[in-house]
N, C-alpha and C positions, 0 to 999 in steps of 0.2 A: 630812339623810340622803337616800340614794338607794335606788332599787330596781332589781334585775335582773329583767327581765320575760321570760317564756317560758312555754310550755305544760308541763303535767305530763309527766314522762318515766318510762318503764318500764325496768327493768333489774334487774340483779343487784348484789351488794355491790361497792364500788369502792375502789381505791386509785389515786391518780394518780402517775405519774412523768413528769416532763418531761425530754425528751432534747434536748440542744442539738446534739450531733454535732460540737462544735467545741472539745472539751477543756475545760479550765478548772479542774477539781478544786474545791478549796474556794474559790478566788477571792481577789481582793484588794480594795483600796479602790475604784478607779475613780472617774471624775468624775461629778458630778451633771449630769443633762441636763434640759432643759426638756421638759415634757409636750406641747409643741406643735411640737417639732422634727421635720421630716419625715424626717430621716436616721436616726432612732432607732427602726427597726422591730423586731419581735420577733427575738430571737436563737435561741429554741427552734424546733426543727423538728417534734418529735412529742410528743404526750402519751399516756401509757399508763395506762389505768384497769384496776386489778386488782379483779375482781368476786368478792368473797369468797363470797357465797351460791351463785354459779354456777360457781365454781372456774375462771374464765377471765380473760383479759386482753383488753381492747378498746383498740385503738390509734387515734389521731387525728393528722391532719396539721394543723400550725399555719400559718395563712395569713400569709405574710410581709407583704403589703400594702406601702404606701408612706408610712405615717404612724405616729406614736407614740400616736395616739388610738385606743383599741381599737374596731375595727369601721370605722375611717375609712381613707381612701386605699386602697380595694380590699379592705376587710375585714380590716385588720391585726389579728393575734392571735386571730381566730376559728377554730373547730375544725371539721374534717370527718373523720368516722369512716373508717377504712381500708375499702376495698371487699373486702379479703381476709377480713374478719370477725374472730372471736375466736380466741385461742390458749389451750389448756388449761393449767392449773396443777395443783398438788397440792390437798389439801383445806383449805379455809378460809384462803386466802392473806391476808396482813395487811400487813406492812411490806415495802418494796422499795427498791432503789437501782440507779442506773446508774453505770458506771465513768466516770472522768474523760475518757476518750477517746471516750465515747459508743458503744462497740462491744458492750457486754454489759449485760443487765438481770438482776437477781437478786431473787427473791421468797421471803420466809419464809412457809411454810405451817404454820399453827398446829396444825391437827388431824392432819395426816399426818406431822408432826415432821421436815420436811425443807426444803430450799431448791431451788427451781427456777431454772435458769440458761438464758438465751437469748442468742443472737447477734443483733445488730441490723443489718439491711441499711443500709449507709451512704447509699444513694440513696433508698430507699422508706420506711425505718423499720420494715419488716415483721420480725417475730420468728421465729426458728427455734430449737428446743430444742438445747442443747449436748449433745454425746455424753456419756452417763453421768448426765445430769440426770433426776430430782432427786437431790440429795446429802443424806445423813443429817445431822440436827442433833440437839439435845437434845429434851427434852419441852416443848412449847409455845413454839416459836420466835416472836419478836415482830417484830423488825426486822432489817435488814441494814445494817451500816456498813462502808465501804471505806476503805482507806488512800489517800492522795493519788495514788499511782501505780497503784492498783487491784490490787496484787499480794497484798494481804491482805484477808480479809473476816472480820467479827466479827458473831456472831449471839447476842443475849441470849435465853436460854431461861427463860421465866417459871416453868414448873412444876418443872423440874429444878434451877432456881436456879444456873445456871452460864452460861458464855460459850463457844460453839464458835468456834474460830479456824481459818481455812483459808489455805493458800497457793493463789493463783489464777493460772492460766496458760491463756490463750485461753478463759476462761470455766469451765474445769474446776477444781473445788474439792477440795483435798486437805487433810485435817486435819493440823495441825502437831503435833509431839511434845508430849504433855502435855494436849492438848485433850480435853475441855472443862475450863475453869478455873473454880474456885469463885467465886461472886459473892454479891450480897445476896439477900434474900427477894423473890421474884417480880420479877426484873429485867425491865423493860418497854421500855427505850430505850437506844440507844448512839450515840455520835458519836466520830469520830476528830478529834483536834486535834494535827496534826503528829506528834510522837513519843509522844503519849498517847492512851489510850482512856478516855472518860468513859462510865460506865454508871449509869443511873437505876433505882432500885427503887421499888416502889409503896408502901413504908413511909415512908421519911423521909430517904433518903440518895442522894448521888452518889459513886460509887466512881471513883477515878482510878488508872490503870495505865500504867506505862511500857511501850512496845512495842519489842521487839527486831526491828528492821526486817528482819534476815536470816532469823530463825527464827520470828517471830511470837509468841514467848514473852511472857507478861504478868507484870509485877511490880508489886505495889501500891506507890504512892508514899507517903512519910512523911505521916502525918496523915489518910490515907484510911481510912474514908469521911468525907465532908463532909456535915453535916446540912442538910436542907431542912425548913423548918417546914410542917406540914400534910401532906396526901396529894398527892404529885406526880403529874403526868399525862404531860407531854411536856417535852422540852428542845430548845434550839436555840442554836447558836453564831453569833456574828457572823462575817463573812467573814475578818477578821484572826485569829480564834481567841482573842481576848483577853477576850471576855465570853461568859458562858453564862447563858441565860434558861430558867427552869423554871416552867411553869404548874402551879398547885396548887388545891386546894379553897378555899372561903371567898373566892373572887374575888381571889386573890393571884397575883402574878408575882414569883418570886424571881430576883435578879440576882447573879452572881458574877463577879469578875475572875479570870482564869486566868493563873497564872504559867507562861509558855510554856517556861521553863527547867526547872522542877521538877514541873510538873503540879498544883501545889497550888491550891486554890480559896479565895478570900476574899470574904465578903459585901460587896456594893456598899453604900455609905452610903445610907440611906433604904430599903433593901430589907427586906421585900417591898413591891412597889408595887401599888396597888389597881386592879383591872379592874372592869368593870361587872357581870361575872358570872364563873362558872368557865370559864377558858380551856382550849382543847384544843391542837391543832397550831398551829405558828407558822412564819413566814417572815421573812427579813431581806433588805432590798434590797442589791444588790451594793456600793453605796457605804457600807453600814453605818450609814445615817442613820435608818432606820425599822424598827420591829418590827411585824409584822402578826400578830394573834392571832384565831383562829377561836373564836367564842363558843358553840359547841355548839348546844343546843336552842333558844336564842333567835334563831338565824339572823342574827347580826351579825358584823362584823369590827371589832375595835378596832385602831387605829393609834397607835403611840407613837413619838415622836422619841427617839433614843438619844443621851444626853449623852456628853461626852468621858470621864467616869468610869464610864459604864455605867448611869447613872440613866435612868429612863423618865418621859416627860411626854406625856399624851394630846394629839394634834393636834386642831385645831379641827374640829368636826363628828363626831368619833369618839364612839361606834361607828357604823359605816355598815351600813345594813340590806341583807340579801341576800334579795331576793324570788325565788320559784321554788324555794327550798331551805328545808326546815323546820329544817335544822341547818347549821352552818358549822364543820366539825371539822378540816379539813386545808387547807393553803395552800402554793402553789408560786409563787415570784417569777421572772418571766422574767429571763434574764441581762442584758437591756437595762435592767432596772429600771423599765420603763414599764408593765408588765402584771402582774397576779396572777390565779391560777386557784384557785378555792375548791371543795373537795370536800364534799359533804353527806352526813352520817351519818343518812340518812332513807330512807323507803320511799314512793315510788321515790326513788333518789338522783339527783342532778344534778351537773354541773360548771358552776359559774358563773364569769364572767370580769369583770374590771374594769381600767380604765386607772388609772395612778397619777400624780398630780401630783408630780414629783420634787423640787419646791421645798417644798411644804407637806405632802406625804404623803396628801392627800385622795384618795378613790376616786371614780370616776365610772362610771356604768353603761355597758353595751355593748349595742348593737342585736344581736339574735340570741341573746343569752345568757339563760337557761342552756342547756346542751347535754345531750342524752340520755346517761344513765349508768346504772349498776346501783345496787342497794340498798346503803346504808351505806358511804360513802367513808371509809376508816379512816386514810389517811395520804397525804401529798404529799411527794415528794422532787424537788428541783431540781438539774439539772446544766446 
């Protein structure tokens, strides 16, 4: 195992969002690259930390460098905070998303029951509030999920137990007819998979809805909801949208195959798979080869290879220790597949970084990591 070294950092609660500024949406397969190839520098341009306790967003520039080894070749993948400082959000910001074009950032504010929207400067990455922001949501909004084109936004509201759906134009969010739509008890996460919206509740279910691309209307697919054993925490799709992974209590990861025609879920053979502890947020590399799982209070990251059927097998050396962070709860994978960023749900919170061996999935420490962040990193979203 390795350790990320760095000094103790002060800040407010954080959520990370990595902005590539180069489109990409959900992404596709992509080829595996050697972790020592100098041409495979980071694709991300900016990281945004949403500070829940301070109700702000901190932005960072990602050093492009000239190497696929984190911190190598001019400091590839390392972070520098924006000189412009922080930007205000609503109360208790939590989940966030960046549109596929890299032009807008959306943040769900749990305590003020709304969504903040920002335009992103294409050159500097600096944020500016969209006119009319924040936009009203239900009670206790948790996350923001966007359609591939970014024209629709979906927000699961845990307290009001429904889903707010919006038409999005230039960052402006307008509720669709019929919004909000009823969902499960305490809905906590949502992901868009092509023509379908998958919604996770905190009880035991994944709900699957077909999306009317023109109107945003949601219709439950036959067989929905689909049961998850245990108490679910987060979920993550592979880039192709064919497998869904759900972290749950009792150190389990549930895996489902997704029928991309009907939206139905089927448990993968051997599911659930055993983790070393209760997992939290997850990331998948662009090639769909590896699943990275943040292991909460133990401060480690588990790495699993993803089989052709969606099965999971721990890679050699997993889990990998994350020093400088008391927790490891949220993960973002750079579009190059060579780097990951880990948010810590701790006080003070930090953003740790590591390079990925794209052949084995093993993680390696970075000089200069972790980076100063706020308290309690609650989520990481990659674009």
